[in-house]
PDB file of the backbone (N, CA, C, O) and the ligand in Angstrom, with CONECT records:
HET     ZN  A 101       1
ATOM      1  N   MET A   1      46.462  42.034-196.796  1.00  0.00           N
ATOM      2  CA  MET A   1      46.220  41.291-195.741  1.00  0.00           C
ATOM      3  C   MET A   1      47.038  41.627-194.552  1.00  0.00           C
ATOM      4  O   MET A   1      48.264  41.658-194.664  1.00  0.00           O
ATOM      5  N   SER A   2      46.517  41.854-193.537  1.00  0.00           N
ATOM      6  CA  SER A   2      47.247  42.105-192.253  1.00  0.00           C
ATOM      7  C   SER A   2      48.114  41.028-191.661  1.00  0.00           C
ATOM      8  O   SER A   2      47.620  39.906-191.558  1.00  0.00           O
ATOM      9  N   THR A   3      49.292  41.226-191.278  1.00  0.00           N
ATOM     10  CA  THR A   3      50.017  40.091-190.649  1.00  0.00           C
ATOM     11  C   THR A   3      50.119  40.317-189.096  1.00  0.00           C
ATOM     12  O   THR A   3      50.771  39.522-188.419  1.00  0.00           O
ATOM     13  N   THR A   4      49.447  41.450-188.493  1.00  0.00           N
ATOM     14  CA  THR A   4      49.574  41.559-187.176  1.00  0.00           C
ATOM     15  C   THR A   4      48.901  40.426-186.414  1.00  0.00           C
ATOM     16  O   THR A   4      47.895  39.905-186.894  1.00  0.00           O
ATOM     17  N   SER A   5      49.399  40.022-185.260  1.00  0.00           N
ATOM     18  CA  SER A   5      48.839  39.083-184.476  1.00  0.00           C
ATOM     19  C   SER A   5      48.108  39.643-183.320  1.00  0.00           C
ATOM     20  O   SER A   5      48.362  40.778-182.915  1.00  0.00           O
ATOM     21  N   ALA A   6      47.221  38.903-182.779  1.00  0.00           N
ATOM     22  CA  ALA A   6      46.308  39.382-181.571  1.00  0.00           C
ATOM     23  C   ALA A   6      47.231  39.281-180.415  1.00  0.00           C
ATOM     24  O   ALA A   6      48.133  38.445-180.356  1.00  0.00           O
ATOM     25  N   ALA A   7      46.982  40.141-179.519  1.00  0.00           N
ATOM     26  CA  ALA A   7      47.758  40.138-178.157  1.00  0.00           C
ATOM     27  C   ALA A   7      47.326  38.919-177.506  1.00  0.00           C
ATOM     28  O   ALA A   7      46.175  38.504-177.640  1.00  0.00           O
ATOM     29  N   PRO A   8      48.292  38.266-176.732  1.00  0.00           N
ATOM     30  CA  PRO A   8      47.862  37.011-175.940  1.00  0.00           C
ATOM     31  C   PRO A   8      46.870  37.368-174.943  1.00  0.00           C
ATOM     32  O   PRO A   8      46.899  38.420-174.305  1.00  0.00           O
ATOM     33  N   ALA A   9      45.855  36.320-174.811  1.00  0.00           N
ATOM     34  CA  ALA A   9      44.716  36.606-174.058  1.00  0.00           C
ATOM     35  C   ALA A   9      45.311  36.616-172.492  1.00  0.00           C
ATOM     36  O   ALA A   9      46.203  35.869-172.092  1.00  0.00           O
ATOM     37  N   ALA A  10      44.655  37.574-171.738  1.00  0.00           N
ATOM     38  CA  ALA A  10      45.044  37.618-170.394  1.00  0.00           C
ATOM     39  C   ALA A  10      44.533  36.448-169.599  1.00  0.00           C
ATOM     40  O   ALA A  10      43.489  35.883-169.924  1.00  0.00           O
ATOM     41  N   ASP A  11      45.253  36.073-168.557  1.00  0.00           N
ATOM     42  CA  ASP A  11      44.748  34.865-167.734  1.00  0.00           C
ATOM     43  C   ASP A  11      43.364  35.197-167.184  1.00  0.00           C
ATOM     44  O   ASP A  11      43.103  36.331-166.782  1.00  0.00           O
ATOM     45  N   PRO A  12      42.505  34.229-167.169  1.00  0.00           N
ATOM     46  CA  PRO A  12      41.172  34.456-166.692  1.00  0.00           C
ATOM     47  C   PRO A  12      41.387  34.830-165.188  1.00  0.00           C
ATOM     48  O   PRO A  12      42.300  34.361-164.508  1.00  0.00           O
ATOM     49  N   GLN A  13      40.527  35.652-164.772  1.00  0.00           N
ATOM     50  CA  GLN A  13      40.472  36.126-163.395  1.00  0.00           C
ATOM     51  C   GLN A  13      39.300  35.399-162.623  1.00  0.00           C
ATOM     52  O   GLN A  13      38.258  35.110-163.212  1.00  0.00           O
ATOM     53  N   PRO A  14      39.479  35.144-161.438  1.00  0.00           N
ATOM     54  CA  PRO A  14      38.389  34.457-160.654  1.00  0.00           C
ATOM     55  C   PRO A  14      37.215  35.424-160.486  1.00  0.00           C
ATOM     56  O   PRO A  14      37.395  36.633-160.341  1.00  0.00           O
ATOM     57  N   ILE A  15      36.026  34.859-160.509  1.00  0.00           N
ATOM     58  CA  ILE A  15      34.679  35.618-160.266  1.00  0.00           C
ATOM     59  C   ILE A  15      34.532  35.603-158.795  1.00  0.00           C
ATOM     60  O   ILE A  15      34.377  34.529-158.214  1.00  0.00           O
ATOM     61  N   ARG A  16      34.572  36.743-158.145  1.00  0.00           N
ATOM     62  CA  ARG A  16      34.424  36.957-156.775  1.00  0.00           C
ATOM     63  C   ARG A  16      33.013  37.252-156.491  1.00  0.00           C
ATOM     64  O   ARG A  16      32.389  38.108-157.120  1.00  0.00           O
ATOM     65  N   PRO A  17      32.440  36.448-155.415  1.00  0.00           N
ATOM     66  CA  PRO A  17      31.001  36.810-155.059  1.00  0.00           C
ATOM     67  C   PRO A  17      30.834  38.181-154.500  1.00  0.00           C
ATOM     68  O   PRO A  17      31.705  38.699-153.802  1.00  0.00           O
ATOM     69  N   ALA A  18      29.736  38.754-154.803  1.00  0.00           N
ATOM     70  CA  ALA A  18      29.389  40.038-154.136  1.00  0.00           C
ATOM     71  C   ALA A  18      29.171  39.862-152.652  1.00  0.00           C
ATOM     72  O   ALA A  18      28.419  38.981-152.236  1.00  0.00           O
ATOM     73  N   MET A  19      29.829  40.703-151.828  1.00  0.00           N
ATOM     74  CA  MET A  19      29.714  40.563-150.351  1.00  0.00           C
ATOM     75  C   MET A  19      28.557  41.678-149.990  1.00  0.00           C
ATOM     76  O   MET A  19      28.490  42.823-150.436  1.00  0.00           O
ATOM     77  N   SER A  20      27.746  41.092-149.147  1.00  0.00           N
ATOM     78  CA  SER A  20      26.626  42.087-148.627  1.00  0.00           C
ATOM     79  C   SER A  20      26.569  41.794-147.196  1.00  0.00           C
ATOM     80  O   SER A  20      27.239  40.874-146.727  1.00  0.00           O
ATOM     81  N   LYS A  21      25.744  42.583-146.417  1.00  0.00           N
ATOM     82  CA  LYS A  21      25.604  42.273-144.985  1.00  0.00           C
ATOM     83  C   LYS A  21      24.782  40.936-144.807  1.00  0.00           C
ATOM     84  O   LYS A  21      24.860  40.304-143.753  1.00  0.00           O
ATOM     85  N   ILE A  22      24.081  40.566-145.741  1.00  0.00           N
ATOM     86  CA  ILE A  22      23.324  39.373-145.697  1.00  0.00           C
ATOM     87  C   ILE A  22      24.258  38.108-145.679  1.00  0.00           C
ATOM     88  O   ILE A  22      24.075  37.167-144.908  1.00  0.00           O
ATOM     89  N   ASN A  23      25.285  38.173-146.610  1.00  0.00           N
ATOM     90  CA  ASN A  23      26.077  36.948-146.788  1.00  0.00           C
ATOM     91  C   ASN A  23      27.424  37.028-146.079  1.00  0.00           C
ATOM     92  O   ASN A  23      28.185  36.060-146.052  1.00  0.00           O
ATOM     93  N   LYS A  24      27.722  38.256-145.476  1.00  0.00           N
ATOM     94  CA  LYS A  24      29.050  38.415-144.893  1.00  0.00           C
ATOM     95  C   LYS A  24      29.406  37.403-143.784  1.00  0.00           C
ATOM     96  O   LYS A  24      30.546  36.963-143.636  1.00  0.00           O
ATOM     97  N   PRO A  25      28.340  37.062-143.010  1.00  0.00           N
ATOM     98  CA  PRO A  25      28.760  35.857-142.016  1.00  0.00           C
ATOM     99  C   PRO A  25      29.222  34.739-142.652  1.00  0.00           C
ATOM    100  O   PRO A  25      30.225  34.164-142.227  1.00  0.00           O
ATOM    101  N   PHE A  26      28.552  34.304-143.734  1.00  0.00           N
ATOM    102  CA  PHE A  26      29.048  33.135-144.434  1.00  0.00           C
ATOM    103  C   PHE A  26      30.449  33.290-144.879  1.00  0.00           C
ATOM    104  O   PHE A  26      31.231  32.384-144.592  1.00  0.00           O
ATOM    105  N   TRP A  27      30.866  34.300-145.531  1.00  0.00           N
ATOM    106  CA  TRP A  27      32.175  34.498-146.073  1.00  0.00           C
ATOM    107  C   TRP A  27      33.241  34.732-144.962  1.00  0.00           C
ATOM    108  O   TRP A  27      34.408  34.399-145.167  1.00  0.00           O
ATOM    109  N   ASP A  28      32.855  35.300-143.790  1.00  0.00           N
ATOM    110  CA  ASP A  28      33.748  35.352-142.742  1.00  0.00           C
ATOM    111  C   ASP A  28      33.941  33.948-142.066  1.00  0.00           C
ATOM    112  O   ASP A  28      35.018  33.630-141.560  1.00  0.00           O
ATOM    113  N   GLY A  29      32.962  33.215-142.081  1.00  0.00           N
ATOM    114  CA  GLY A  29      33.044  31.767-141.654  1.00  0.00           C
ATOM    115  C   GLY A  29      34.113  31.041-142.545  1.00  0.00           C
ATOM    116  O   GLY A  29      34.979  30.340-142.021  1.00  0.00           O
ATOM    117  N   CYS A  30      34.036  31.221-143.874  1.00  0.00           N
ATOM    118  CA  CYS A  30      34.869  30.572-144.775  1.00  0.00           C
ATOM    119  C   CYS A  30      36.297  30.993-144.505  1.00  0.00           C
ATOM    120  O   CYS A  30      37.157  30.112-144.527  1.00  0.00           O
ATOM    121  N   ARG A  31      36.639  32.224-144.258  1.00  0.00           N
ATOM    122  CA  ARG A  31      37.868  32.674-143.869  1.00  0.00           C
ATOM    123  C   ARG A  31      38.403  31.946-142.640  1.00  0.00           C
ATOM    124  O   ARG A  31      39.603  31.697-142.516  1.00  0.00           O
ATOM    125  N   ALA A  32      37.567  31.640-141.817  1.00  0.00           N
ATOM    126  CA  ALA A  32      38.003  31.082-140.401  1.00  0.00           C
ATOM    127  C   ALA A  32      37.831  29.541-140.545  1.00  0.00           C
ATOM    128  O   ALA A  32      37.890  28.837-139.537  1.00  0.00           O
ATOM    129  N   HIS A  33      37.628  29.025-141.724  1.00  0.00           N
ATOM    130  CA  HIS A  33      37.464  27.490-142.133  1.00  0.00           C
ATOM    131  C   HIS A  33      36.267  26.996-141.355  1.00  0.00           C
ATOM    132  O   HIS A  33      36.296  25.873-140.853  1.00  0.00           O
ATOM    133  N   LYS A  34      35.225  27.778-141.233  1.00  0.00           N
ATOM    134  CA  LYS A  34      33.916  27.330-140.652  1.00  0.00           C
ATOM    135  C   LYS A  34      32.811  27.410-141.657  1.00  0.00           C
ATOM    136  O   LYS A  34      32.716  28.379-142.411  1.00  0.00           O
ATOM    137  N   LEU A  35      31.961  26.388-141.680  1.00  0.00           N
ATOM    138  CA  LEU A  35      30.852  26.416-142.626  1.00  0.00           C
ATOM    139  C   LEU A  35      29.606  26.985-141.811  1.00  0.00           C
ATOM    140  O   LEU A  35      29.091  26.383-140.870  1.00  0.00           O
ATOM    141  N   MET A  36      29.195  28.209-142.290  1.00  0.00           N
ATOM    142  CA  MET A  36      28.177  28.812-141.679  1.00  0.00           C
ATOM    143  C   MET A  36      26.884  28.923-142.452  1.00  0.00           C
ATOM    144  O   MET A  36      26.969  29.211-143.646  1.00  0.00           O
ATOM    145  N   ALA A  37      25.792  28.742-141.954  1.00  0.00           N
ATOM    146  CA  ALA A  37      24.446  28.742-142.647  1.00  0.00           C
ATOM    147  C   ALA A  37      23.454  29.427-141.848  1.00  0.00           C
ATOM    148  O   ALA A  37      23.552  29.465-140.621  1.00  0.00           O
ATOM    149  N   GLN A  38      22.513  29.966-142.473  1.00  0.00           N
ATOM    150  CA  GLN A  38      21.261  30.544-141.833  1.00  0.00           C
ATOM    151  C   GLN A  38      20.352  29.375-141.666  1.00  0.00           C
ATOM    152  O   GLN A  38      20.398  28.431-142.455  1.00  0.00           O
ATOM    153  N   GLN A  39      19.449  29.418-140.565  1.00  0.00           N
ATOM    154  CA  GLN A  39      18.402  28.483-140.538  1.00  0.00           C
ATOM    155  C   GLN A  39      17.119  29.089-140.124  1.00  0.00           C
ATOM    156  O   GLN A  39      17.071  29.671-139.040  1.00  0.00           O
ATOM    157  N   CYS A  40      16.078  29.010-140.880  1.00  0.00           N
ATOM    158  CA  CYS A  40      14.950  29.743-140.744  1.00  0.00           C
ATOM    159  C   CYS A  40      14.232  29.425-139.296  1.00  0.00           C
ATOM    160  O   CYS A  40      14.023  28.276-138.907  1.00  0.00           O
ATOM    161  N   THR A  41      13.913  30.509-138.618  1.00  0.00           N
ATOM    162  CA  THR A  41      13.369  30.141-137.286  1.00  0.00           C
ATOM    163  C   THR A  41      11.867  29.772-137.316  1.00  0.00           C
ATOM    164  O   THR A  41      11.295  29.389-136.296  1.00  0.00           O
ATOM    165  N   GLN A  42      11.230  29.898-138.530  1.00  0.00           N
ATOM    166  CA  GLN A  42       9.875  29.657-138.644  1.00  0.00           C
ATOM    167  C   GLN A  42       9.703  28.014-139.157  1.00  0.00           C
ATOM    168  O   GLN A  42       8.987  27.168-138.620  1.00  0.00           O
ATOM    169  N   CYS A  43      10.486  27.854-140.224  1.00  0.00           N
ATOM    170  CA  CYS A  43      10.260  26.329-140.660  1.00  0.00           C
ATOM    171  C   CYS A  43      11.421  25.568-140.566  1.00  0.00           C
ATOM    172  O   CYS A  43      11.385  24.397-140.946  1.00  0.00           O
ATOM    173  N   ARG A  44      12.536  26.091-140.081  1.00  0.00           N
ATOM    174  CA  ARG A  44      13.786  25.368-139.799  1.00  0.00           C
ATOM    175  C   ARG A  44      14.506  25.062-140.994  1.00  0.00           C
ATOM    176  O   ARG A  44      15.502  24.355-140.845  1.00  0.00           O
ATOM    177  N   GLU A  45      14.190  25.476-142.249  1.00  0.00           N
ATOM    178  CA  GLU A  45      14.899  25.250-143.462  1.00  0.00           C
ATOM    179  C   GLU A  45      16.179  25.954-143.409  1.00  0.00           C
ATOM    180  O   GLU A  45      16.290  27.092-142.953  1.00  0.00           O
ATOM    181  N   LEU A  46      17.173  25.242-143.893  1.00  0.00           N
ATOM    182  CA  LEU A  46      18.540  25.974-143.972  1.00  0.00           C
ATOM    183  C   LEU A  46      18.653  26.663-145.335  1.00  0.00           C
ATOM    184  O   LEU A  46      18.309  26.139-146.394  1.00  0.00           O
ATOM    185  N   ARG A  47      19.147  27.839-145.207  1.00  0.00           N
ATOM    186  CA  ARG A  47      19.216  28.787-146.252  1.00  0.00           C
ATOM    187  C   ARG A  47      20.701  28.864-146.952  1.00  0.00           C
ATOM    188  O   ARG A  47      21.667  29.347-146.362  1.00  0.00           O
ATOM    189  N   TYR A  48      20.759  28.353-148.220  1.00  0.00           N
ATOM    190  CA  TYR A  48      21.987  28.538-148.849  1.00  0.00           C
ATOM    191  C   TYR A  48      21.678  28.775-150.345  1.00  0.00           C
ATOM    192  O   TYR A  48      21.092  27.901-150.984  1.00  0.00           O
ATOM    193  N   PRO A  49      22.047  29.904-150.902  1.00  0.00           N
ATOM    194  CA  PRO A  49      22.744  30.937-150.267  1.00  0.00           C
ATOM    195  C   PRO A  49      21.860  31.787-149.312  1.00  0.00           C
ATOM    196  O   PRO A  49      20.632  31.720-149.258  1.00  0.00           O
ATOM    197  N   ALA A  50      22.693  32.633-148.534  1.00  0.00           N
ATOM    198  CA  ALA A  50      22.085  33.422-147.578  1.00  0.00           C
ATOM    199  C   ALA A  50      21.031  34.367-148.270  1.00  0.00           C
ATOM    200  O   ALA A  50      21.236  34.857-149.381  1.00  0.00           O
ATOM    201  N   ALA A  51      19.895  34.586-147.540  1.00  0.00           N
ATOM    202  CA  ALA A  51      18.828  35.352-148.096  1.00  0.00           C
ATOM    203  C   ALA A  51      18.209  36.146-146.918  1.00  0.00           C
ATOM    204  O   ALA A  51      18.273  35.775-145.746  1.00  0.00           O
ATOM    205  N   ALA A  52      17.620  37.241-147.338  1.00  0.00           N
ATOM    206  CA  ALA A  52      16.850  38.032-146.399  1.00  0.00           C
ATOM    207  C   ALA A  52      15.425  37.401-146.125  1.00  0.00           C
ATOM    208  O   ALA A  52      14.837  37.616-145.065  1.00  0.00           O
ATOM    209  N   ILE A  53      14.919  36.638-147.098  1.00  0.00           N
ATOM    210  CA  ILE A  53      13.578  35.977-146.958  1.00  0.00           C
ATOM    211  C   ILE A  53      13.724  34.576-147.135  1.00  0.00           C
ATOM    212  O   ILE A  53      14.406  34.189-148.084  1.00  0.00           O
ATOM    213  N   CYS A  54      13.196  33.760-146.378  1.00  0.00           N
ATOM    214  CA  CYS A  54      13.128  32.318-146.500  1.00  0.00           C
ATOM    215  C   CYS A  54      12.484  31.886-147.914  1.00  0.00           C
ATOM    216  O   CYS A  54      11.353  32.254-148.229  1.00  0.00           O
ATOM    217  N   PRO A  55      13.272  31.094-148.724  1.00  0.00           N
ATOM    218  CA  PRO A  55      12.643  30.759-149.940  1.00  0.00           C
ATOM    219  C   PRO A  55      11.655  29.601-149.743  1.00  0.00           C
ATOM    220  O   PRO A  55      11.010  29.225-150.722  1.00  0.00           O
ATOM    221  N   ASN A  56      11.481  28.987-148.509  1.00  0.00           N
ATOM    222  CA  ASN A  56      10.624  27.885-148.171  1.00  0.00           C
ATOM    223  C   ASN A  56       9.258  28.461-147.647  1.00  0.00           C
ATOM    224  O   ASN A  56       8.192  28.056-148.110  1.00  0.00           O
ATOM    225  N   CYS A  57       9.317  29.294-146.797  1.00  0.00           N
ATOM    226  CA  CYS A  57       8.065  29.768-146.159  1.00  0.00           C
ATOM    227  C   CYS A  57       7.881  31.274-146.340  1.00  0.00           C
ATOM    228  O   CYS A  57       6.816  31.805-146.024  1.00  0.00           O
ATOM    229  N   LEU A  58       8.848  31.931-146.817  1.00  0.00           N
ATOM    230  CA  LEU A  58       8.762  33.384-147.173  1.00  0.00           C
ATOM    231  C   LEU A  58       8.799  34.304-145.942  1.00  0.00           C
ATOM    232  O   LEU A  58       8.462  35.486-145.997  1.00  0.00           O
ATOM    233  N   SER A  59       9.233  33.680-144.814  1.00  0.00           N
ATOM    234  CA  SER A  59       9.478  34.416-143.670  1.00  0.00           C
ATOM    235  C   SER A  59      10.542  35.446-143.792  1.00  0.00           C
ATOM    236  O   SER A  59      11.603  35.224-144.375  1.00  0.00           O
ATOM    237  N   GLY A  60      10.250  36.529-143.255  1.00  0.00           N
ATOM    238  CA  GLY A  60      11.414  37.629-143.440  1.00  0.00           C
ATOM    239  C   GLY A  60      12.065  37.850-141.987  1.00  0.00           C
ATOM    240  O   GLY A  60      12.796  38.811-141.748  1.00  0.00           O
ATOM    241  N   VAL A  61      11.747  36.922-141.092  1.00  0.00           N
ATOM    242  CA  VAL A  61      12.425  37.018-139.811  1.00  0.00           C
ATOM    243  C   VAL A  61      13.962  36.883-139.867  1.00  0.00           C
ATOM    244  O   VAL A  61      14.529  35.923-140.389  1.00  0.00           O
ATOM    245  N   LYS A  62      14.546  37.863-139.320  1.00  0.00           N
ATOM    246  CA  LYS A  62      16.111  37.889-139.377  1.00  0.00           C
ATOM    247  C   LYS A  62      16.576  36.640-138.531  1.00  0.00           C
ATOM    248  O   LYS A  62      16.141  36.405-137.403  1.00  0.00           O
ATOM    249  N   VAL A  63      17.489  35.878-139.180  1.00  0.00           N
ATOM    250  CA  VAL A  63      18.042  34.785-138.554  1.00  0.00           C
ATOM    251  C   VAL A  63      19.446  34.907-138.410  1.00  0.00           C
ATOM    252  O   VAL A  63      20.047  35.559-139.263  1.00  0.00           O
ATOM    253  N   ALA A  64      20.091  34.374-137.444  1.00  0.00           N
ATOM    254  CA  ALA A  64      21.508  34.342-137.218  1.00  0.00           C
ATOM    255  C   ALA A  64      22.202  33.060-137.854  1.00  0.00           C
ATOM    256  O   ALA A  64      21.648  31.964-137.946  1.00  0.00           O
ATOM    257  N   PHE A  65      23.406  33.331-138.253  1.00  0.00           N
ATOM    258  CA  PHE A  65      24.142  32.144-138.857  1.00  0.00           C
ATOM    259  C   PHE A  65      24.601  31.362-137.722  1.00  0.00           C
ATOM    260  O   PHE A  65      24.778  31.879-136.619  1.00  0.00           O
ATOM    261  N   GLU A  66      24.804  30.100-137.965  1.00  0.00           N
ATOM    262  CA  GLU A  66      25.282  29.045-137.060  1.00  0.00           C
ATOM    263  C   GLU A  66      26.276  28.241-137.885  1.00  0.00           C
ATOM    264  O   GLU A  66      26.156  28.016-139.089  1.00  0.00           O
ATOM    265  N   GLU A  67      27.276  27.832-137.098  1.00  0.00           N
ATOM    266  CA  GLU A  67      28.198  26.995-137.661  1.00  0.00           C
ATOM    267  C   GLU A  67      27.617  25.529-137.817  1.00  0.00           C
ATOM    268  O   GLU A  67      27.057  24.968-136.874  1.00  0.00           O
ATOM    269  N   ARG A  68      27.771  24.972-138.989  1.00  0.00           N
ATOM    270  CA  ARG A  68      27.176  23.670-139.270  1.00  0.00           C
ATOM    271  C   ARG A  68      28.352  22.673-139.476  1.00  0.00           C
ATOM    272  O   ARG A  68      29.442  22.945-139.980  1.00  0.00           O
ATOM    273  N   GLY A  69      27.941  21.478-138.999  1.00  0.00           N
ATOM    274  CA  GLY A  69      28.896  20.370-139.055  1.00  0.00           C
ATOM    275  C   GLY A  69      28.713  19.651-140.360  1.00  0.00           C
ATOM    276  O   GLY A  69      28.708  20.266-141.426  1.00  0.00           O
ATOM    277  N   SER A  70      28.567  18.370-140.280  1.00  0.00           N
ATOM    278  CA  SER A  70      28.479  17.486-141.526  1.00  0.00           C
ATOM    279  C   SER A  70      27.038  17.403-142.038  1.00  0.00           C
ATOM    280  O   SER A  70      26.717  16.775-143.047  1.00  0.00           O
ATOM    281  N   ASP A  71      26.141  18.139-141.199  1.00  0.00           N
ATOM    282  CA  ASP A  71      24.654  18.061-141.703  1.00  0.00           C
ATOM    283  C   ASP A  71      24.266  18.855-142.783  1.00  0.00           C
ATOM    284  O   ASP A  71      23.124  18.757-143.233  1.00  0.00           O
ATOM    285  N   LEU A  72      25.150  19.694-143.291  1.00  0.00           N
ATOM    286  CA  LEU A  72      24.984  20.480-144.507  1.00  0.00           C
ATOM    287  C   LEU A  72      25.679  20.148-145.727  1.00  0.00           C
ATOM    288  O   LEU A  72      26.902  20.009-145.750  1.00  0.00           O
ATOM    289  N   THR A  73      24.897  20.008-146.804  1.00  0.00           N
ATOM    290  CA  THR A  73      25.409  19.715-148.045  1.00  0.00           C
ATOM    291  C   THR A  73      25.321  21.058-148.812  1.00  0.00           C
ATOM    292  O   THR A  73      24.308  21.758-148.795  1.00  0.00           O
ATOM    293  N   VAL A  74      26.387  21.350-149.446  1.00  0.00           N
ATOM    294  CA  VAL A  74      26.450  22.786-150.200  1.00  0.00           C
ATOM    295  C   VAL A  74      26.445  22.377-151.622  1.00  0.00           C
ATOM    296  O   VAL A  74      27.321  21.632-152.063  1.00  0.00           O
ATOM    297  N   PRO A  75      25.536  22.816-152.312  1.00  0.00           N
ATOM    298  CA  PRO A  75      25.461  22.529-153.817  1.00  0.00           C
ATOM    299  C   PRO A  75      26.710  23.234-154.465  1.00  0.00           C
ATOM    300  O   PRO A  75      27.076  24.371-154.167  1.00  0.00           O
ATOM    301  N   VAL A  76      27.309  22.427-155.378  1.00  0.00           N
ATOM    302  CA  VAL A  76      28.454  23.035-156.097  1.00  0.00           C
ATOM    303  C   VAL A  76      28.127  23.181-157.586  1.00  0.00           C
ATOM    304  O   VAL A  76      27.588  22.254-158.190  1.00  0.00           O
ATOM    305  N   PHE A  77      28.456  24.367-158.202  1.00  0.00           N
ATOM    306  CA  PHE A  77      28.191  24.406-159.614  1.00  0.00           C
ATOM    307  C   PHE A  77      29.272  25.248-160.106  1.00  0.00           C
ATOM    308  O   PHE A  77      29.953  25.981-159.389  1.00  0.00           O
ATOM    309  N   GLU A  78      29.406  25.094-161.479  1.00  0.00           N
ATOM    310  CA  GLU A  78      30.452  25.801-162.215  1.00  0.00           C
ATOM    311  C   GLU A  78      29.747  26.711-163.168  1.00  0.00           C
ATOM    312  O   GLU A  78      28.698  26.414-163.740  1.00  0.00           O
ATOM    313  N   VAL A  79      30.429  27.903-163.310  1.00  0.00           N
ATOM    314  CA  VAL A  79      29.906  28.995-164.204  1.00  0.00           C
ATOM    315  C   VAL A  79      30.758  28.856-165.499  1.00  0.00           C
ATOM    316  O   VAL A  79      31.981  28.954-165.390  1.00  0.00           O
ATOM    317  N   VAL A  80      30.241  28.651-166.617  1.00  0.00           N
ATOM    318  CA  VAL A  80      31.032  28.610-167.788  1.00  0.00           C
ATOM    319  C   VAL A  80      30.677  29.891-168.627  1.00  0.00           C
ATOM    320  O   VAL A  80      29.526  30.123-169.000  1.00  0.00           O
ATOM    321  N   ALA A  81      31.750  30.706-168.897  1.00  0.00           N
ATOM    322  CA  ALA A  81      31.463  31.830-169.662  1.00  0.00           C
ATOM    323  C   ALA A  81      31.577  31.474-171.159  1.00  0.00           C
ATOM    324  O   ALA A  81      32.505  30.780-171.575  1.00  0.00           O
ATOM    325  N   GLY A  82      30.715  31.913-171.867  1.00  0.00           N
ATOM    326  CA  GLY A  82      30.781  31.519-173.245  1.00  0.00           C
ATOM    327  C   GLY A  82      30.684  32.645-174.275  1.00  0.00           C
ATOM    328  O   GLY A  82      30.733  32.387-175.478  1.00  0.00           O
TER     329      GLY A  82
HETATM  330 ZN    ZN A 101      11.273  29.319-143.517  1.00  0.00          ZN2+
END
């Protein structure tokens, strides 16, 4: 029977989101303490997370990010690795 003990587990590292040219304005806004969101120019749906195509009307029209005030609720979820 072996008496060796396992090495201590490393501290968990935060999961960093992938940066792309689509979501970069959102993350740049976060760094500047601004909540930025896309708004579809066709149906006015707010897009979060940022997407190249509107999930509501499937419009592919490029939209600009706008700073949002208190009118935007961001869904929060937790990823549990198992
Ligand atoms: Zn739309």
